[in-house]
Each structure stands twice: as structure tokens, then as C-alpha cells.
NUDO-861406 format. One record per atom (N, C-alpha, C): residue in three letters; x negated, y, z negated; chain; atom name. Coordinates in Angstrom, 2 decimals, always signed. Layout:
{'ALA', {X, Y, Z}, 'A', 'CA'}
...
% end
This chain:
{'UNK', {-0.82, -1.19, +0.00}, 'A', 'N'}
{'UNK', {+0.00, +0.00, +0.00}, 'A', 'CA'}
{'UNK', {-0.87, +1.27, +0.00}, 'A', 'C'}
{'UNK', {-2.02, +1.22, -0.65}, 'A', 'N'}
{'UNK', {-2.92, +2.37, -0.70}, 'A', 'CA'}
{'UNK', {-3.44, +2.75, +0.66}, 'A', 'C'}
{'UNK', {-3.70, +1.74, +1.51}, 'A', 'N'}
{'UNK', {-4.21, +2.01, +2.85}, 'A', 'CA'}
{'UNK', {-3.16, +2.72, +3.71}, 'A', 'C'}
{'UNK', {-1.90, +2.35, +3.51}, 'A', 'N'}
{'UNK', {-0.82, +2.98, +4.28}, 'A', 'CA'}
{'UNK', {-0.72, +4.46, +3.90}, 'A', 'C'}
{'UNK', {-0.78, +4.76, +2.61}, 'A', 'N'}
{'UNK', {-0.72, +6.16, +2.16}, 'A', 'CA'}
{'UNK', {-1.90, +6.96, +2.71}, 'A', 'C'}
{'UNK', {-3.08, +6.34, +2.70}, 'A', 'N'}
{'UNK', {-4.26, +7.03, +3.19}, 'A', 'CA'}
{'UNK', {-4.13, +7.33, +4.69}, 'A', 'C'}
{'UNK', {-3.65, +6.36, +5.48}, 'A', 'N'}
{'UNK', {-3.47, +6.59, +6.91}, 'A', 'CA'}
{'UNK', {-2.40, +7.65, +7.15}, 'A', 'C'}
{'UNK', {-1.33, +7.58, +6.39}, 'A', 'N'}
{'UNK', {-0.25, +8.56, +6.52}, 'A', 'CA'}
{'UNK', {-0.80, +9.97, +6.28}, 'A', 'C'}
{'UNK', {-1.58, +10.12, +5.21}, 'A', 'N'}
{'UNK', {-2.14, +11.43, +4.87}, 'A', 'CA'}
{'UNK', {-3.07, +11.93, +5.97}, 'A', 'C'}
{'UNK', {-3.87, +11.03, +6.52}, 'A', 'N'}
{'UNK', {-4.82, +11.41, +7.56}, 'A', 'CA'}
{'UNK', {-4.09, +11.82, +8.83}, 'A', 'C'}
{'UNK', {-3.01, +11.16, +9.16}, 'A', 'N'}
{'UNK', {-2.28, +11.44, +10.40}, 'A', 'CA'}
{'UNK', {-1.30, +12.61, +10.26}, 'A', 'C'}
{'UNK', {-0.63, +12.69, +9.15}, 'A', 'N'}
{'UNK', {+0.44, +13.68, +9.00}, 'A', 'CA'}
{'UNK', {-0.06, +15.04, +8.50}, 'A', 'C'}
{'UNK', {-1.05, +15.06, +7.64}, 'A', 'N'}
{'UNK', {-1.53, +16.32, +7.08}, 'A', 'CA'}
{'UNK', {-1.92, +17.33, +8.16}, 'A', 'C'}
{'UNK', {-2.67, +16.94, +9.20}, 'A', 'N'}
{'UNK', {-2.99, +17.92, +10.25}, 'A', 'CA'}
{'UNK', {-1.75, +18.45, +10.97}, 'A', 'C'}
{'UNK', {-0.75, +17.60, +11.17}, 'A', 'N'}
{'UNK', {+0.48, +18.05, +11.82}, 'A', 'CA'}
{'UNK', {+1.21, +19.07, +10.97}, 'A', 'C'}
{'UNK', {+1.26, +18.82, +9.68}, 'A', 'N'}
{'UNK', {+1.91, +19.77, +8.78}, 'A', 'CA'}
{'UNK', {+1.17, +21.09, +8.80}, 'A', 'C'}
{'UNK', {-0.15, +21.04, +8.80}, 'A', 'N'}
{'UNK', {-0.95, +22.26, +8.86}, 'A', 'CA'}
{'UNK', {-0.69, +23.03, +10.15}, 'A', 'C'}
{'UNK', {-0.73, +22.33, +11.28}, 'A', 'N'}
{'UNK', {-0.51, +22.98, +12.58}, 'A', 'CA'}
{'UNK', {+0.89, +23.58, +12.64}, 'A', 'C'}
{'UNK', {+1.89, +22.83, +12.17}, 'A', 'N'}
{'UNK', {+3.25, +23.35, +12.19}, 'A', 'CA'}
{'UNK', {+3.36, +24.59, +11.30}, 'A', 'C'}
{'UNK', {+2.77, +24.54, +10.13}, 'A', 'N'}
{'UNK', {+2.81, +25.68, +9.22}, 'A', 'CA'}
{'UNK', {+2.15, +26.91, +9.81}, 'A', 'C'}
{'UNK', {+1.02, +26.72, +10.49}, 'A', 'N'}
{'UNK', {+0.33, +27.83, +11.12}, 'A', 'CA'}
{'UNK', {+1.16, +28.40, +12.25}, 'A', 'C'}
{'UNK', {+1.79, +27.56, +13.08}, 'A', 'N'}
{'UNK', {+2.57, +28.07, +14.20}, 'A', 'CA'}
{'UNK', {+3.82, +28.79, +13.71}, 'A', 'C'}
{'UNK', {+4.44, +28.34, +12.63}, 'A', 'N'}
{'UNK', {+5.59, +29.07, +12.07}, 'A', 'CA'}
{'UNK', {+5.14, +30.42, +11.54}, 'A', 'C'}
{'UNK', {+3.99, +30.42, +10.86}, 'A', 'N'}
{'UNK', {+3.45, +31.66, +10.34}, 'A', 'CA'}
{'UNK', {+3.11, +32.63, +11.47}, 'A', 'C'}
{'UNK', {+2.50, +32.14, +12.53}, 'A', 'N'}
{'UNK', {+2.15, +32.99, +13.67}, 'A', 'CA'}
{'UNK', {+3.39, +33.54, +14.34}, 'A', 'C'}
{'UNK', {+4.43, +32.72, +14.47}, 'A', 'N'}
{'UNK', {+5.67, +33.18, +15.09}, 'A', 'CA'}
{'UNK', {+6.32, +34.27, +14.26}, 'A', 'C'}
{'UNK', {+6.25, +34.16, +12.96}, 'A', 'N'}
{'UNK', {+6.83, +35.20, +12.10}, 'A', 'CA'}
{'UNK', {+6.08, +36.50, +12.27}, 'A', 'C'}
{'UNK', {+4.76, +36.45, +12.49}, 'A', 'N'}
{'UNK', {+3.97, +37.65, +12.67}, 'A', 'CA'}
{'UNK', {+4.24, +38.33, +14.00}, 'A', 'C'}
{'UNK', {+4.76, +37.60, +14.99}, 'A', 'N'}
{'UNK', {+5.04, +38.18, +16.29}, 'A', 'CA'}
{'UNK', {+6.35, +38.96, +16.32}, 'A', 'C'}
{'UNK', {+7.23, +38.72, +15.38}, 'A', 'N'}
{'UNK', {+8.49, +39.43, +15.38}, 'A', 'CA'}
{'UNK', {+8.26, +40.90, +15.06}, 'A', 'C'}
{'UNK', {+9.18, +41.75, +15.46}, 'A', 'N'}
{'UNK', {+9.04, +43.17, +15.22}, 'A', 'CA'}
{'UNK', {+9.07, +43.45, +13.73}, 'A', 'C'}
{'UNK', {+8.19, +44.34, +13.28}, 'A', 'N'}
{'UNK', {+8.15, +44.63, +11.86}, 'A', 'CA'}
{'UNK', {+9.38, +45.41, +11.41}, 'A', 'C'}
{'UNK', {+9.85, +45.11, +10.24}, 'A', 'N'}
{'UNK', {+10.96, +45.83, +9.64}, 'A', 'CA'}
{'UNK', {+10.42, +46.77, +8.59}, 'A', 'C'}
{'UNK', {+11.06, +47.88, +8.39}, 'A', 'N'}
{'UNK', {+10.68, +48.79, +7.33}, 'A', 'CA'}
{'UNK', {+11.16, +48.20, +6.02}, 'A', 'C'}
{'UNK', {+10.26, +48.08, +5.06}, 'A', 'N'}
{'UNK', {+10.62, +47.55, +3.75}, 'A', 'CA'}
{'UNK', {+11.44, +48.58, +2.99}, 'A', 'C'}
{'UNK', {+12.54, +48.17, +2.33}, 'A', 'N'}
{'UNK', {+13.39, +49.12, +1.61}, 'A', 'CA'}
{'UNK', {+12.65, +49.93, +0.56}, 'A', 'C'}
{'UNK', {+11.70, +49.33, -0.17}, 'A', 'N'}
{'UNK', {+10.99, +50.07, -1.20}, 'A', 'CA'}
{'UNK', {+10.04, +51.11, -0.61}, 'A', 'C'}
{'UNK', {+9.71, +51.03, +0.66}, 'A', 'N'}
{'UNK', {+8.86, +52.03, +1.30}, 'A', 'CA'}
{'UNK', {+9.66, +53.29, +1.62}, 'A', 'C'}
{'UNK', {+10.98, +53.20, +1.61}, 'A', 'N'}
{'UNK', {+11.82, +54.31, +2.03}, 'A', 'CA'}
{'UNK', {+12.04, +55.34, +0.94}, 'A', 'C'}
{'UNK', {+11.73, +55.01, -0.30}, 'A', 'N'}
{'UNK', {+12.01, +55.92, -1.41}, 'A', 'CA'}
{'UNK', {+11.00, +57.05, -1.53}, 'A', 'C'}
{'UNK', {+9.87, +56.89, -0.94}, 'A', 'N'}
{'UNK', {+8.85, +57.93, -1.11}, 'A', 'CA'}
{'UNK', {+8.90, +58.92, +0.04}, 'A', 'C'}
{'UNK', {+8.51, +60.13, -0.24}, 'A', 'N'}
{'UNK', {+8.38, +61.15, +0.79}, 'A', 'CA'}
{'UNK', {+6.96, +61.03, +1.31}, 'A', 'C'}
{'UNK', {+6.84, +60.79, +2.60}, 'A', 'N'}
{'UNK', {+5.55, +60.47, +3.20}, 'A', 'CA'}
{'UNK', {+4.97, +61.69, +3.89}, 'A', 'C'}
{'UNK', {+3.69, +61.93, +3.67}, 'A', 'N'}
{'UNK', {+3.00, +63.02, +4.36}, 'A', 'CA'}
{'UNK', {+2.59, +62.54, +5.74}, 'A', 'C'}
{'UNK', {+2.62, +63.40, +6.74}, 'A', 'N'}
{'UNK', {+2.21, +63.00, +8.08}, 'A', 'CA'}
{'UNK', {+0.73, +62.63, +8.12}, 'A', 'C'}
{'UNK', {+0.37, +61.87, +9.14}, 'A', 'N'}
{'UNK', {-1.02, +61.47, +9.31}, 'A', 'CA'}
{'UNK', {-1.78, +62.61, +9.97}, 'A', 'C'}
{'UNK', {-2.24, +63.54, +9.16}, 'A', 'N'}
{'UNK', {-2.94, +64.69, +9.68}, 'A', 'CA'}
{'UNK', {-3.95, +65.16, +8.65}, 'A', 'C'}
{'UNK', {-5.07, +65.66, +9.10}, 'A', 'N'}
{'UNK', {-6.07, +66.17, +8.18}, 'A', 'CA'}
{'UNK', {-5.78, +67.59, +7.75}, 'A', 'C'}
{'UNK', {-4.75, +68.18, +8.26}, 'A', 'N'}
{'UNK', {-4.44, +69.59, +7.98}, 'A', 'CA'}
{'UNK', {-3.39, +69.70, +6.89}, 'A', 'C'}
{'UNK', {-3.69, +69.22, +5.68}, 'A', 'N'}
{'UNK', {-2.72, +69.22, +4.59}, 'A', 'CA'}
{'UNK', {-2.26, +70.62, +4.20}, 'A', 'C'}
{'UNK', {-3.12, +71.61, +4.39}, 'A', 'N'}
{'UNK', {-2.75, +72.96, +3.98}, 'A', 'CA'}
{'UNK', {-1.66, +73.55, +4.87}, 'A', 'C'}
{'UNK', {-1.49, +73.01, +6.08}, 'A', 'N'}
{'UNK', {-0.48, +73.53, +7.00}, 'A', 'CA'}
{'UNK', {+0.85, +72.80, +6.87}, 'A', 'C'}
{'UNK', {+0.93, +71.79, +6.02}, 'A', 'N'}
{'UNK', {+2.12, +70.96, +5.93}, 'A', 'CA'}
{'UNK', {+3.09, +71.49, +4.89}, 'A', 'C'}
{'UNK', {+4.36, +71.41, +5.21}, 'A', 'N'}
{'UNK', {+5.39, +71.76, +4.24}, 'A', 'CA'}
{'UNK', {+5.77, +70.52, +3.47}, 'A', 'C'}
{'UNK', {+6.31, +70.69, +2.29}, 'A', 'N'}
{'UNK', {+6.80, +69.57, +1.51}, 'A', 'CA'}
{'UNK', {+8.18, +69.17, +2.02}, 'A', 'C'}
{'UNK', {+8.35, +67.94, +2.51}, 'A', 'N'}
{'UNK', {+9.67, +67.54, +3.01}, 'A', 'CA'}
{'UNK', {+10.69, +67.47, +1.86}, 'A', 'C'}
{'UNK', {+11.89, +67.91, +2.14}, 'A', 'N'}
{'UNK', {+12.97, +67.87, +1.15}, 'A', 'CA'}
{'UNK', {+13.79, +66.59, +1.28}, 'A', 'C'}
{'UNK', {+13.66, +65.91, +2.41}, 'A', 'N'}
{'UNK', {+14.41, +64.69, +2.70}, 'A', 'CA'}
{'UNK', {+13.45, +63.51, +2.58}, 'A', 'C'}
{'UNK', {+13.82, +62.48, +1.80}, 'A', 'N'}
{'UNK', {+12.98, +61.29, +1.66}, 'A', 'CA'}
{'UNK', {+13.19, +60.38, +2.87}, 'A', 'C'}
{'UNK', {+12.34, +59.38, +2.99}, 'A', 'N'}
{'UNK', {+12.49, +58.40, +4.07}, 'A', 'CA'}
{'UNK', {+13.83, +57.69, +3.97}, 'A', 'C'}
{'UNK', {+14.22, +57.30, +2.77}, 'A', 'N'}
{'UNK', {+15.49, +56.60, +2.58}, 'A', 'CA'}
{'UNK', {+16.67, +57.48, +3.01}, 'A', 'C'}
{'UNK', {+16.63, +58.75, +2.63}, 'A', 'N'}
{'UNK', {+17.69, +59.67, +3.04}, 'A', 'CA'}
{'UNK', {+17.72, +59.82, +4.55}, 'A', 'C'}
{'UNK', {+16.53, +59.90, +5.17}, 'A', 'N'}
{'UNK', {+16.46, +60.04, +6.63}, 'A', 'CA'}
{'UNK', {+17.05, +58.81, +7.33}, 'A', 'C'}
{'UNK', {+16.73, +57.63, +6.83}, 'A', 'N'}
{'UNK', {+17.28, +56.40, +7.42}, 'A', 'CA'}
{'UNK', {+18.80, +56.37, +7.25}, 'A', 'C'}
{'UNK', {+19.29, +56.73, +6.08}, 'A', 'N'}
{'UNK', {+20.74, +56.75, +5.86}, 'A', 'CA'}
{'UNK', {+21.43, +57.74, +6.79}, 'A', 'C'}
{'UNK', {+20.84, +58.91, +6.97}, 'A', 'N'}
{'UNK', {+21.42, +59.90, +7.88}, 'A', 'CA'}
{'UNK', {+21.43, +59.38, +9.33}, 'A', 'C'}
{'UNK', {+20.34, +58.74, +9.74}, 'A', 'N'}
{'UNK', {+20.26, +58.19, +11.10}, 'A', 'CA'}
{'UNK', {+21.29, +57.09, +11.29}, 'A', 'C'}
{'UNK', {+21.46, +56.23, +10.29}, 'A', 'N'}
{'UNK', {+22.41, +55.12, +10.41}, 'A', 'CA'}
{'UNK', {+23.86, +55.59, +10.38}, 'A', 'C'}
{'UNK', {+24.12, +56.76, +9.83}, 'A', 'N'}
{'UNK', {+25.48, +57.30, +9.87}, 'A', 'CA'}
{'UNK', {+25.91, +57.61, +11.30}, 'A', 'C'}
{'UNK', {+24.94, +57.96, +12.15}, 'A', 'N'}
{'UNK', {+25.26, +58.34, +13.52}, 'A', 'CA'}
{'UNK', {+24.91, +57.27, +14.57}, 'A', 'C'}
{'UNK', {+23.95, +56.40, +14.23}, 'A', 'N'}
{'UNK', {+23.49, +55.41, +15.21}, 'A', 'CA'}
{'UNK', {+23.40, +54.04, +14.55}, 'A', 'C'}
{'UNK', {+24.01, +53.04, +15.17}, 'A', 'N'}
{'UNK', {+23.93, +51.67, +14.66}, 'A', 'CA'}
{'UNK', {+22.62, +51.04, +15.12}, 'A', 'C'}
{'UNK', {+22.01, +50.24, +14.25}, 'A', 'N'}
{'UNK', {+20.80, +49.53, +14.64}, 'A', 'CA'}
{'UNK', {+19.90, +49.25, +13.46}, 'A', 'C'}
{'UNK', {+18.87, +48.47, +13.74}, 'A', 'N'}
{'UNK', {+17.86, +48.12, +12.74}, 'A', 'CA'}
{'UNK', {+16.69, +49.08, +12.86}, 'A', 'C'}
{'UNK', {+16.17, +49.51, +11.74}, 'A', 'N'}
{'UNK', {+15.01, +50.39, +11.73}, 'A', 'CA'}
{'UNK', {+13.76, +49.55, +11.96}, 'A', 'C'}
{'UNK', {+12.98, +49.91, +12.94}, 'A', 'N'}
{'UNK', {+11.74, +49.21, +13.26}, 'A', 'CA'}
{'UNK', {+10.54, +49.92, +12.67}, 'A', 'C'}
{'UNK', {+10.55, +51.26, +12.70}, 'A', 'N'}
{'UNK', {+9.41, +52.03, +12.22}, 'A', 'CA'}
{'UNK', {+9.89, +53.43, +11.88}, 'A', 'C'}
{'UNK', {+9.26, +54.02, +10.89}, 'A', 'N'}
{'UNK', {+9.56, +55.40, +10.54}, 'A', 'CA'}
{'UNK', {+8.25, +56.11, +10.24}, 'A', 'C'}
{'UNK', {+8.11, +57.33, +10.75}, 'A', 'N'}
{'UNK', {+6.92, +58.11, +10.46}, 'A', 'CA'}
{'UNK', {+7.30, +59.58, +10.40}, 'A', 'C'}
{'UNK', {+6.52, +60.33, +9.68}, 'A', 'N'}
{'UNK', {+6.74, +61.76, +9.53}, 'A', 'CA'}
{'UNK', {+5.82, +62.46, +10.51}, 'A', 'C'}
{'UNK', {+6.39, +63.29, +11.39}, 'A', 'N'}
{'UNK', {+5.62, +63.96, +12.43}, 'A', 'CA'}
{'UNK', {+5.87, +65.45, +12.38}, 'A', 'C'}
{'UNK', {+4.97, +66.21, +12.97}, 'A', 'N'}
{'UNK', {+5.12, +67.66, +13.03}, 'A', 'CA'}
{'UNK', {+4.50, +68.33, +11.82}, 'A', 'C'}
{'UNK', {+4.76, +69.62, +11.70}, 'A', 'N'}
{'UNK', {+4.23, +70.38, +10.57}, 'A', 'CA'}
{'UNK', {+5.11, +71.59, +10.32}, 'A', 'C'}
{'UNK', {+5.00, +72.13, +9.14}, 'A', 'N'}
{'UNK', {+5.76, +73.33, +8.78}, 'A', 'CA'}
{'UNK', {+7.25, +73.13, +8.89}, 'A', 'C'}
{'UNK', {+7.93, +74.06, +9.56}, 'A', 'N'}
{'UNK', {+9.38, +73.99, +9.72}, 'A', 'CA'}
{'UNK', {+9.83, +72.93, +10.72}, 'A', 'C'}
{'UNK', {+8.91, +72.42, +11.53}, 'A', 'N'}
{'UNK', {+9.28, +71.39, +12.51}, 'A', 'CA'}
{'UNK', {+8.93, +69.98, +12.02}, 'A', 'C'}
{'UNK', {+8.75, +69.83, +10.73}, 'A', 'N'}
{'UNK', {+8.46, +68.51, +10.14}, 'A', 'CA'}
{'UNK', {+9.70, +67.64, +10.26}, 'A', 'C'}
{'UNK', {+9.55, +66.44, +10.82}, 'A', 'N'}
{'UNK', {+10.71, +65.56, +11.00}, 'A', 'CA'}
{'UNK', {+10.28, +64.10, +10.96}, 'A', 'C'}
{'UNK', {+11.24, +63.26, +10.63}, 'A', 'N'}
{'UNK', {+11.02, +61.82, +10.65}, 'A', 'CA'}
{'UNK', {+11.32, +61.30, +12.04}, 'A', 'C'}
{'UNK', {+10.42, +60.51, +12.57}, 'A', 'N'}
{'UNK', {+10.63, +59.84, +13.84}, 'A', 'CA'}
{'UNK', {+10.98, +58.39, +13.49}, 'A', 'C'}
{'UNK', {+12.20, +57.99, +13.80}, 'A', 'N'}
{'UNK', {+12.69, +56.67, +13.42}, 'A', 'CA'}
{'UNK', {+12.94, +55.87, +14.70}, 'A', 'C'}
{'UNK', {+12.19, +54.76, +14.83}, 'A', 'N'}
{'UNK', {+12.42, +53.85, +15.96}, 'A', 'CA'}
{'UNK', {+13.44, +52.82, +15.51}, 'A', 'C'}
{'UNK', {+14.53, +52.71, +16.27}, 'A', 'N'}
{'UNK', {+15.61, +51.79, +15.94}, 'A', 'CA'}
{'UNK', {+15.84, +50.86, +17.11}, 'A', 'C'}
{'UNK', {+16.48, +49.72, +16.80}, 'A', 'N'}
{'UNK', {+16.79, +48.74, +17.83}, 'A', 'CA'}
{'UNK', {+18.22, +48.26, +17.61}, 'A', 'C'}
{'UNK', {+18.96, +48.21, +18.71}, 'A', 'N'}
{'UNK', {+20.34, +47.70, +18.66}, 'A', 'CA'}
{'UNK', {+20.60, +46.90, +19.93}, 'A', 'C'}
{'UNK', {+20.94, +45.64, +19.75}, 'A', 'N'}
{'UNK', {+21.23, +44.73, +20.85}, 'A', 'CA'}
{'UNK', {+20.11, +44.71, +21.89}, 'A', 'C'}
{'UNK', {+18.86, +44.67, +21.42}, 'A', 'N'}
{'UNK', {+17.71, +44.57, +22.29}, 'A', 'CA'}
{'UNK', {+17.23, +45.89, +22.87}, 'A', 'C'}
{'UNK', {+17.94, +46.97, +22.62}, 'A', 'N'}
{'UNK', {+17.53, +48.27, +23.13}, 'A', 'CA'}
{'UNK', {+16.88, +49.08, +22.01}, 'A', 'C'}
{'UNK', {+15.69, +49.59, +22.28}, 'A', 'N'}
{'UNK', {+14.94, +50.37, +21.30}, 'A', 'CA'}
{'UNK', {+15.10, +51.84, +21.65}, 'A', 'C'}
{'UNK', {+15.35, +52.65, +20.62}, 'A', 'N'}
{'UNK', {+15.53, +54.08, +20.83}, 'A', 'CA'}
{'UNK', {+14.96, +54.85, +19.65}, 'A', 'C'}
{'UNK', {+14.80, +56.15, +19.82}, 'A', 'N'}
{'UNK', {+14.22, +57.00, +18.80}, 'A', 'CA'}
{'UNK', {+15.26, +57.98, +18.28}, 'A', 'C'}
{'UNK', {+15.26, +58.16, +16.97}, 'A', 'N'}
{'UNK', {+16.11, +59.15, +16.31}, 'A', 'CA'}
{'UNK', {+15.19, +60.04, +15.49}, 'A', 'C'}
{'UNK', {+15.43, +61.34, +15.53}, 'A', 'N'}
{'UNK', {+14.66, +62.28, +14.72}, 'A', 'CA'}
{'UNK', {+15.56, +62.85, +13.64}, 'A', 'C'}
{'UNK', {+15.00, +62.97, +12.43}, 'A', 'N'}
{'UNK', {+15.72, +63.58, +11.31}, 'A', 'CA'}
{'UNK', {+14.82, +64.68, +10.78}, 'A', 'C'}
{'UNK', {+15.33, +65.91, +10.79}, 'A', 'N'}
{'UNK', {+14.59, +67.04, +10.27}, 'A', 'CA'}
{'UNK', {+14.31, +66.80, +8.78}, 'A', 'C'}
{'UNK', {+13.05, +66.87, +8.37}, 'A', 'N'}
{'UNK', {+12.65, +66.56, +7.00}, 'A', 'CA'}
{'UNK', {+12.99, +67.68, +6.03}, 'A', 'C'}
{'UNK', {+13.40, +68.84, +6.54}, 'A', 'N'}
{'UNK', {+13.75, +69.96, +5.67}, 'A', 'CA'}
{'UNK', {+15.25, +70.12, +5.48}, 'A', 'C'}
{'UNK', {+16.03, +69.89, +6.56}, 'A', 'N'}
{'UNK', {+17.47, +70.11, +6.44}, 'A', 'CA'}
{'UNK', {+18.32, +68.86, +6.74}, 'A', 'C'}
{'UNK', {+17.70, +67.76, +7.18}, 'A', 'N'}
{'UNK', {+18.43, +66.52, +7.41}, 'A', 'CA'}
{'UNK', {+19.19, +66.45, +8.73}, 'A', 'C'}
{'UNK', {+19.00, +67.39, +9.62}, 'A', 'N'}
{'UNK', {+19.68, +67.37, +10.90}, 'A', 'CA'}
{'UNK', {+19.17, +66.21, +11.75}, 'A', 'C'}
{'UNK', {+20.11, +65.47, +12.35}, 'A', 'N'}
{'UNK', {+19.79, +64.27, +13.12}, 'A', 'CA'}
{'UNK', {+19.92, +64.58, +14.61}, 'A', 'C'}
{'UNK', {+18.93, +64.11, +15.39}, 'A', 'N'}
{'UNK', {+19.00, +64.25, +16.85}, 'A', 'CA'}
{'UNK', {+18.45, +62.99, +17.49}, 'A', 'C'}
{'UNK', {+18.91, +62.71, +18.67}, 'A', 'N'}
{'UNK', {+18.49, +61.52, +19.41}, 'A', 'CA'}
{'UNK', {+17.29, +61.88, +20.26}, 'A', 'C'}
{'UNK', {+16.28, +61.02, +20.23}, 'A', 'N'}
{'UNK', {+15.09, +61.22, +21.07}, 'A', 'CA'}
{'UNK', {+15.33, +60.61, +22.43}, 'A', 'C'}
{'UNK', {+14.30, +60.60, +23.24}, 'A', 'N'}
{'UNK', {+14.44, +60.02, +24.59}, 'A', 'CA'}
{'UNK', {+13.97, +58.61, +24.62}, 'A', 'C'}
% end
């Protein structure tokens, strides 16, 4: 009986490993989702010019909620772009296979559709 277990382990273990790796790789290929806990913070834009940036009054979570009130879809990515009074969240959304951009003004919450 010990020999059977040993052969089973030698033959099956690599298959389990390969299957586990391919499932893991497939999960990494799917489009990334924005994590809910990432939405609570107000994010500064990726810019070295911090002195020119205004403090956003709208958080990421508020921006996503405002965008979802007007547009149905899953949030794929959100980033803060612009500076000063033109600071806004750029939200990439997907609905039924179509990807589109929604902008939310980070100071007043006004929502507009991108191209």
C-alpha cells in the first residue's frame, strides 16, 4: 500500500501544482478591480508639484458613488488627475464589455463623461 501512495504522490503532485499555477495565472489576467478600502482615502495626483495641488474635497469613494449614480458599470481604475481647480477623478468603468471613462470634479463633485 505504501508504494501505491508514493506513486500517486509522484504522479499527482505535479499536476496539482501545474493546475494551481494556471488558475493563479488566469486570475492575474483578469481586469483589476478597485478595492473598496482604497476608495475611502483622498488620493493626491502622481505629480512632483505638490505645492500647485489643491486639496480635493471629494474622496475616491464619493467620486465612485457619484459616477455610479449616472453610469452603470464596474469600476476598473480610478486616479486623480489635473491640478488646482481642474483637479478631477478619472474613473475607468466597464459595462457589458464596453470600457468608458467618467470624470468627477474633486472639488465640487460634478460628473461628466469622457471620450
